[in-house]
C-alpha atoms as one frame of an Amber mdcrd trajectory, in Angstrom:
protein
  19.957  56.859  25.653  16.443  58.005  24.706  15.305  61.434  23.533  11.771
  60.627  24.713  10.348  57.735  26.721   6.947  56.244  27.361   6.105  53.389
  29.671   6.893  50.825  26.962   8.892  52.674  24.312  12.079  54.643  23.848
  12.475  57.146  21.015  16.108  57.697  20.102  18.487  58.715  17.375  19.321
  56.179  14.687  22.018  53.486  14.932  23.895  51.660  12.177  22.185  48.436
  13.291  18.790  49.965  12.371  19.660  50.220   8.686  18.995  46.632   7.488
  15.653  46.442   9.328  14.617  49.859   8.015  15.464  48.815   4.457  13.472
  45.603   4.932  10.412  47.494   6.213  10.479  49.941   3.299  10.412  46.968
   0.889   7.334  45.426   2.614   4.174  45.825   0.495   1.936  45.749   3.597
   3.792  48.616   5.304   4.141  50.653   2.113   0.583  50.050   0.849  -0.343
  53.743   1.160   2.891  55.142  -0.277   3.370  55.616  -4.029   6.213  53.081
  -4.181   8.532  50.873  -2.191  11.866  52.425  -1.232  15.168  51.086  -2.470
  18.002  50.401  -0.049  19.680  53.609  -1.216  16.499  55.654  -0.618  16.080
  54.164   2.869  19.692  54.924   3.800  19.357  58.475   2.450  16.201  58.951
   4.551  18.036  57.864   7.706  20.941  60.209   6.944  18.573  63.169   6.320
  16.674  62.341   9.504  19.819  62.173  11.650  20.899  65.567  10.316  17.444
  67.064  10.999  17.439  65.730  14.576  20.901  67.215  15.193  19.861  70.618
  13.814  16.306  70.927  15.170  15.992  68.973  18.441  13.284  66.875  16.769
  12.766  64.523  13.868  11.633  61.035  13.027  13.118  59.119  15.939  13.911
  55.446  15.858  11.526  53.648  18.239  12.356  50.606  20.294  10.632  48.532
  22.926  12.300  49.310  26.239  13.867  46.497  28.193  14.457  44.297  25.154
  15.719  47.169  22.923  13.826  45.839  19.916  13.788  48.372  17.056  10.201
  48.675  15.786  10.982  51.517  13.297  10.047  55.246  13.646   7.721  57.944
  14.955   8.237  61.645  15.307   8.007  65.145  13.973   9.044  66.289  10.523
   8.718  69.157   8.085   7.138  68.011   4.815   9.317  68.695   1.793   6.458
  69.487  -0.600   4.671  72.796  -1.144   0.949  73.276  -0.548  -1.321  75.779
   1.177  -0.564  74.367   4.661   3.225  74.155   4.343   5.629  74.972   5.829
   4.447  73.079   8.878   5.448  70.332  11.294   3.768  66.961  10.940   3.588
  63.900  13.152   4.392  60.677  11.344   4.986  57.016  12.050   5.915  53.846
  10.241   6.174  50.569  12.107   7.139  47.138  10.852   4.047  45.009  10.259
   4.717  42.600  13.118   4.302  45.481  15.613   0.890  46.621  14.391  -2.105
  46.290  16.689  -0.236  46.856  19.963  -0.916  50.571  20.362   2.752  51.411
  19.744   2.076  54.009  17.009  -0.501  55.761  19.200   1.749  55.696  22.276
   4.811  57.005  20.433   2.765  59.640  18.575   1.206  60.925  21.837   4.608
  61.463  23.402   6.022  63.034  20.224   3.155  65.520  20.176   3.701  66.343
  23.859   7.376  66.943  23.076   6.454  69.172  20.141   4.116  71.315  22.217
   5.992  71.450  25.534   9.669  71.329  24.491   9.728  72.750  20.961   6.760
  75.064  21.713   4.934  74.410  18.430   1.588  76.144  17.852   0.138  73.215
  15.907   1.043  69.794  14.578  -0.439  68.350  11.405  -0.740  64.856  10.006
  -1.936  63.575   6.672  -2.468  60.333   4.832  -4.300  58.826   1.900  -8.076
  58.657   2.307  -7.628  54.872   1.972  -5.318  54.503   5.004  -7.857  53.678
   7.712  -5.216  52.493  10.214  -3.355  55.831  10.199  -6.605  57.796  10.232
  -7.578  55.875  13.367  -4.246  56.723  15.025  -4.796  60.402  14.206  -8.195
  60.275  15.885  -6.847  58.383  18.922  -4.171  61.036  19.508  -6.802  63.771
  19.490  -6.264  65.253  16.056  -9.177  66.924  14.306 -10.078  66.652  10.632
  -9.224  69.787   8.635  -9.836  68.962   4.969  -9.247  66.746   1.963  -6.444
  67.729  -0.394  -4.685  66.447  -3.482  -1.109  65.490  -2.613   1.143  67.554
  -4.908   3.782  64.810  -5.233   1.362  62.119  -6.406   0.346  62.016 -10.041
  -3.212  62.751 -11.175  -5.358  59.636 -11.361  -3.238  57.687  -8.849  -5.327
  55.894  -6.206  -3.361  57.681  -3.430  -3.739  61.238  -4.800  -6.566  62.215
  -2.412  -5.378  62.805   1.159  -6.877  63.842   4.482  -5.308  66.553   6.643
  -5.634  66.468  10.440  -4.449  68.997  13.025  -3.828  69.251  16.748  -3.188
  72.397  18.756  -1.880  72.552  22.330  -4.542  72.347  24.999  -4.457  74.997
  27.722  -3.450  73.688  31.147  -6.274  73.762  33.657
């Protein structure tokens, strides 16, 4: 049932029943505060369809995350290839987006840790990156908690000049040698 499991969470492929809750989350101003805009229903559905295809082709992607035992869908975490061009792409990034009511429980950190382990030990990646707006303190804290190191500031190429979210921070993690 799950592609990856932690003590509390299961990361899995997407189900039709996830769609309405995913659309709702992508219309929530709190969740989307550090994104240039809210997503329409059509954009959310297209994202799920792209993600399902990527998972099928690559053995990884942005998995749907649920709380084990009660099978409550809390939204997504996983590995992705950014679709924009910059000096550090192509690459694989770790990303997450949880519905607001699940914040503050350590779920993003827990799911991100296991996604990174999967990326290094199953997919055999040499590095995993993550990035966010300099304003997104919550995501920056998750990056630090999962052991990522600061690389640099950069201007996101898909965000217009002068926009409050233009300046981003790039973090990186490399596999640690086994002792």
